[in-house]
C-alpha positions in Angstrom: -182.0 234.2 -124.2 -183.2 234.3 -120.6 -180.0 232.9 -119.4 -177.9 235.3 -121.4 -180.0 238.3 -120.1 -179.7 237.1 -116.5 -176.0 236.6 -116.9 -175.4 240.2 -118.0 -178.2 241.9 -116.0 -177.0 240.6 -112.6 -173.7 242.5 -112.8 -174.1 245.9 -114.4 -170.4 246.9 -114.2 -169.3 243.7 -115.8 -171.8 244.2 -118.7 -170.8 247.9 -119.0 -167.1 247.0 -119.2 -167.8 244.4 -121.9 -169.8 246.9 -124.0 -167.1 249.5 -123.6 -164.4 247.0 -124.6 -166.3 246.0 -127.7 -166.8 249.6 -128.7 -163.1 250.4 -128.2 -162.1 247.9 -130.9 -163.4 250.5 -133.4 -160.9 253.0 -132.2 -157.7 251.0 -131.6 -155.9 247.7 -132.2 -156.0 245.1 -129.4 -152.7 244.3 -127.7 -152.0 241.8 -124.9 -149.6 244.4 -123.6 -152.7 246.5 -122.5 -153.6 243.9 -119.9 -151.8 244.0 -116.6 -151.5 240.3 -115.9 -150.0 240.8 -112.5 -153.1 242.5 -111.3 -155.3 239.8 -112.7 -153.2 236.9 -111.3 -152.8 238.6 -107.8 -156.5 239.3 -107.6 -157.3 235.6 -108.4 -154.9 234.4 -105.7 -156.1 236.8 -103.1 -159.8 236.1 -103.8 -159.2 232.4 -103.5 -157.2 232.9 -100.3 -159.9 235.2 -98.8 -162.7 232.8 -99.6 -160.9 230.1 -97.6 -160.2 232.4 -94.8 -163.8 233.5 -94.7 -165.0 229.9 -94.6 -162.8 229.2 -91.6 -164.9 231.7 -89.7 -162.2 234.0 -88.4 -164.2 237.3 -88.8 -167.3 235.7 -87.3 -165.2 234.6 -84.3 -163.8 238.1 -83.8 -167.2 239.8 -84.3 -168.9 237.6 -81.7 -166.0 238.3 -79.3 -166.4 242.0 -79.8 -170.1 241.9 -79.2 -169.4 240.4 -75.8 -167.7 243.7 -74.9 -170.6 245.9 -76.3 -172.6 247.3 -73.4 -174.3 250.1 -75.4 -175.5 250.8 -79.0 -172.6 253.2 -79.5 -170.0 250.6 -78.4 -171.7 247.9 -80.6 -171.5 250.1 -83.7 -168.1 251.3 -82.8 -166.7 247.8 -82.3 -168.2 246.4 -85.6 -167.0 249.4 -87.5 -163.5 249.1 -86.1 -163.4 245.5 -87.0 -164.5 246.4 -90.5 -161.8 249.0 -90.7 -158.9 246.7 -89.7 -160.1 243.5 -91.3 -160.6 245.2 -94.7 -156.9 246.0 -94.7 -156.1 242.3 -95.2 -159.3 240.8 -96.5 -160.4 243.6 -98.9 -163.3 246.0 -98.5 -165.7 243.7 -100.4 -165.1 240.7 -98.2 -165.2 242.7 -95.0 -168.6 244.0 -95.9 -169.9 240.6 -97.2 -168.9 239.0 -93.9 -169.6 241.6 -91.3 -172.8 243.2 -92.7 -174.9 240.1 -92.3 -173.5 239.6 -88.8 -174.3 243.2 -87.9 -177.8 243.0 -89.4 -178.5 239.7 -87.6 -177.5 241.3 -84.3 -179.6 244.4 -84.6 -182.7 242.3 -85.5 -182.5 241.2 -81.8 -182.9 244.8 -80.7 -186.1 246.1 -82.4 -186.0 249.4 -80.7 -182.3 250.1 -81.4 -181.6 253.5 -82.9 -179.0 254.4 -85.5 -179.3 251.1 -87.3 -178.8 252.6 -90.7 -176.0 254.8 -89.5 -174.2 251.7 -88.1 -174.5 250.0 -91.5 -173.2 253.1 -93.4 -170.2 253.5 -91.0 -169.4 249.8 -91.5 -169.2 250.3 -95.3 -167.3 253.6 -95.0 -164.8 251.9 -92.6 -164.2 249.0 -95.0 -163.5 251.4 -97.9 -161.1 253.5 -95.8 -159.3 250.6 -94.0 -158.7 248.7 -97.2 -156.6 251.6 -98.5 -153.7 250.8 -96.1 -152.2 247.9 -98.0 -151.8 247.5 -101.8 -154.0 244.3 -101.7 -156.8 245.8 -99.6 -158.8 246.9 -102.7 -158.5 246.4 -106.5 -157.6 250.0 -107.4 -154.6 250.1 -105.0 -153.4 246.7 -106.3 -153.6 248.2 -109.8 -151.8 251.4 -108.9 -149.1 249.6 -107.0 -148.4 247.4 -110.0 -148.9 250.0 -112.8 -146.6 252.7 -111.3 -144.1 250.0 -110.0 -144.3 251.7 -106.5 -141.9 250.8 -103.8 -143.3 249.5 -100.6 -141.9 252.5 -98.7 -143.5 255.0 -101.1 -146.9 253.3 -100.9 -147.0 253.2 -97.1 -145.9 256.9 -96.9 -149.1 257.7 -98.7 -151.4 255.2 -97.1 -150.4 256.1 -93.5 -151.6 259.7 -94.1 -154.9 258.4 -95.3 -155.0 255.9 -92.3 -154.5 258.6 -89.7 -157.1 260.9 -91.3 -159.6 258.0 -91.5 -159.0 257.1 -87.9 -159.6 260.6 -86.6 -162.7 261.2 -88.7 -164.2 257.8 -87.8 -163.6 258.3 -84.1 -165.3 261.7 -84.3 -168.3 260.2 -86.1 -169.0 257.8 -83.2 -170.0 260.8 -81.0 -173.1 261.2 -83.1 -174.4 257.7 -82.2 -176.9 257.6 -79.3 -175.6 255.8 -76.3 -178.3 253.3 -75.2 -177.8 250.2 -73.0 -178.0 246.7 -74.7 -179.4 243.6 -73.0 -176.7 241.0 -72.4 -176.2 238.3 -75.1 -174.9 234.8 -74.7 -173.6 233.7 -78.1 -171.8 230.4 -78.7 -168.5 231.2 -80.3 -167.1 228.2 -82.3 -163.4 227.5 -82.0 -161.0 228.1 -84.9 -159.1 225.2 -86.4 -155.5 226.1 -85.6 -154.0 223.8 -88.1 -156.1 225.2 -90.9 -155.4 228.7 -89.7 -151.6 228.1 -89.8 -151.8 226.6 -93.3 -153.8 229.5 -94.7 -151.5 232.0 -92.9 -148.5 230.4 -94.7 -150.2 230.5 -98.1 -151.4 234.1 -97.5 -147.8 235.2 -96.6 -146.6 233.4 -99.7 -149.0 235.3 -101.9 -147.9 238.6 -100.4 -144.4 237.9 -101.5 -145.7 237.9 -105.0 -147.7 241.1 -104.5 -144.7 242.9 -103.0 -142.4 241.7 -105.9 -140.2 239.6 -103.5 -140.8 236.5 -105.6 -142.1 236.7 -109.2 -146.0 236.6 -109.2 -146.1 234.2 -112.1 -144.5 231.6 -109.8 -146.2 232.6 -106.6 -149.8 232.8 -107.7 -150.1 229.5 -109.7 -148.4 227.7 -106.8 -150.8 229.3 -104.2 -153.8 228.4 -106.4 -152.7 224.8 -106.6 -152.2 224.6 -102.8 -155.5 226.2 -102.0 -157.3 224.1 -104.6 -155.9 220.9 -103.0 -157.0 222.3 -99.6 -160.6 223.0 -100.8 -161.4 222.6 -104.5 -165.0 223.8 -104.0 -163.6 227.3 -103.4 -162.8 227.6 -107.1 -166.5 227.7 -107.9 -167.1 230.6 -105.5 -164.6 233.1 -107.1 -166.0 236.2 -108.6 -164.6 235.6 -112.1 -166.8 238.5 -113.5 -164.6 240.9 -111.4 -161.5 239.5 -113.1 -163.1 239.9 -116.6 -164.3 243.4 -115.7 -160.6 244.3 -115.1 -159.6 242.7 -118.4 -162.3 244.5 -120.4 -161.3 247.8 -118.9 -157.6 247.2 -119.6 -158.5 246.4 -123.2 -160.8 249.5 -123.5 -158.2 251.8 -122.1 -155.5 250.4 -124.3 -157.6 250.8 -127.4 -158.9 254.3 -126.5 -155.4 255.4 -125.6 -154.5 255.0 -129.3 -157.0 257.8 -130.2 -154.7 260.9 -130.1 -157.5 263.5 -129.5 -158.9 261.6 -126.5 -155.5 260.9 -125.0 -154.6 264.6 -125.3 -157.9 265.7 -123.6 -157.5 263.3 -120.6 -153.8 264.2 -120.2 -154.7 267.9 -120.0 -157.2 267.2 -117.2 -154.7 265.5 -114.9 -151.6 267.5 -115.3 -151.2 268.7 -111.7 -151.6 267.0 -108.4 -154.6 269.2 -107.4 -156.4 268.5 -110.7 -155.6 264.8 -110.5 -156.9 264.6 -106.9 -160.2 266.3 -107.5 -160.6 264.8 -111.0 -160.2 261.3 -109.8 -162.8 261.9 -107.0 -165.2 263.3 -109.6 -164.8 260.4 -112.1 -165.2 257.9 -109.3 -168.6 259.2 -108.4 -170.0 258.1 -111.8 -168.0 254.9 -112.8 -166.6 253.9 -109.3 -163.0 254.1 -108.3 -161.7 250.8 -109.8 -162.6 251.7 -113.4 -161.5 255.3 -112.7 -158.0 254.0 -111.7 -157.7 252.0 -114.9 -158.9 254.9 -117.0 -156.8 257.7 -115.5 -153.5 256.1 -114.6 -152.1 255.8 -118.2 -152.5 259.5 -118.7 -150.9 261.0 -115.6 -147.7 260.8 -113.6 -149.4 262.2 -110.5 -149.5 258.8 -108.8 -149.7 260.2 -105.2 -152.6 262.5 -105.9 -154.3 259.8 -107.9 -153.9 257.3 -105.0 -155.5 259.7 -102.5 -158.2 260.8 -104.9 -159.3 257.3 -105.8 -159.4 256.1 -102.3 -161.3 259.1 -101.0 -163.4 258.9 -104.2 -164.9 255.7 -102.9 -167.0 257.9 -100.6 -169.9 259.8 -102.0 -172.5 258.2 -104.3 -173.7 254.6 -104.0 -171.7 253.7 -107.1 -168.5 255.4 -106.1 -167.2 252.0 -104.9 -168.3 248.5 -105.7 -168.3 247.8 -102.0 -171.0 250.4 -101.5 -173.3 248.5 -103.8 -172.6 245.2 -102.0 -173.4 246.9 -98.6 -176.7 248.3 -100.0 -177.7 245.0 -101.5 -177.2 243.2 -98.2 -179.1 245.8 -96.1 -182.0 245.7 -98.6 -182.2 241.9 -98.2 -182.7 242.3 -94.4 -184.8 245.5 -94.5 -186.4 245.8 -97.9 -188.8 248.6 -96.7 -185.9 250.8 -95.6 -184.0 250.8 -98.9 -184.9 254.4 -99.7 -184.1 255.6 -96.1 -180.8 253.8 -96.4 -179.9 255.5 -99.7 -180.7 258.9 -98.3 -178.7 258.5 -95.1 -175.9 256.7 -96.9 -175.5 259.6 -99.4 -175.7 262.3 -96.7 -173.2 260.7 -94.4 -170.8 259.8 -97.3 -170.7 263.3 -98.6 -170.0 264.6 -95.1 -167.1 262.3 -94.9 -166.0 263.2 -98.4 -166.1 266.9 -97.6 -164.0 266.3 -94.5 -161.3 264.4 -96.5 -161.3 267.1 -99.2 -160.7 269.8 -96.6 -157.9 267.7 -95.1 -156.1 266.8 -98.3 -156.5 270.3 -99.8 -153.6 271.4 -97.5 -151.2 268.6 -98.6 -152.0 267.7 -102.2 
């Protein structure tokens, strides 16, 4: 019983999705058609690829290089935030935070009197959430939307470039609020990257992207990539977050079952009939169940795909549960500074809602 309790208690969203899926069976009949297998397969392939890329130490290498150019506290936070922003485009927001947050926290421990430590961690998380919105594979909700609405690559980038430009401007402005204090010089040993392994992983990653972008059928690309990556390093299979995959499956099942309830379907459809209502509605829902489940819940009931895309990605800002990446960042910070968890939550919430307000004001004129 202890093992069962621990299994479900350590991942609240997974447990919640399981319970909701079980309840949904009382309202509708299960169908495999409710599950978007492309999303599941592509997520599996990308997670396996990212784990191998992370193990190779590319982000650590880039982070250490950037630290060499950081003369002040402002430049240090700016550099690690920018790295988080751009790396999350390819490596997903979760992985960017999982990799860069420990590096950032290790660095700032060397500077006991450094100011704006929490603000730097918060900006790193925000940057990862925003940067991951540029590509369909940068975060789970975009991968789902790209697949569910059968979006063309051109349409997706027309939407994401708007969000990218707004994110860049707001982030750059936020750096002005970081105090500029000199940092003592650091002499870090930067290990070399194995170029042969980097080339191999780059080829496999490009192959996976062909499946994501529908150039080659995903049901051929992903199994092939999984086999290649398993041969390359079979231990990586044990490090995949399979609970995330099952969380998606459970939400697919729940949405498919609940969609058969005519009263509920009609109610949700009425709430997301226009682009404005869809934009604000998806932000609101994300604050309580996070933007990934919100995407799965709302998408079947609205044709406002553009507004939903902007709303869900902006909706990752705000509360600590608005995005799964937020929880990951908080958990990591708490491990390093357990006495500062309350201070982190307060500052995280305040800064996130300021960012959220800025984006709402920006998109109000174009939604």
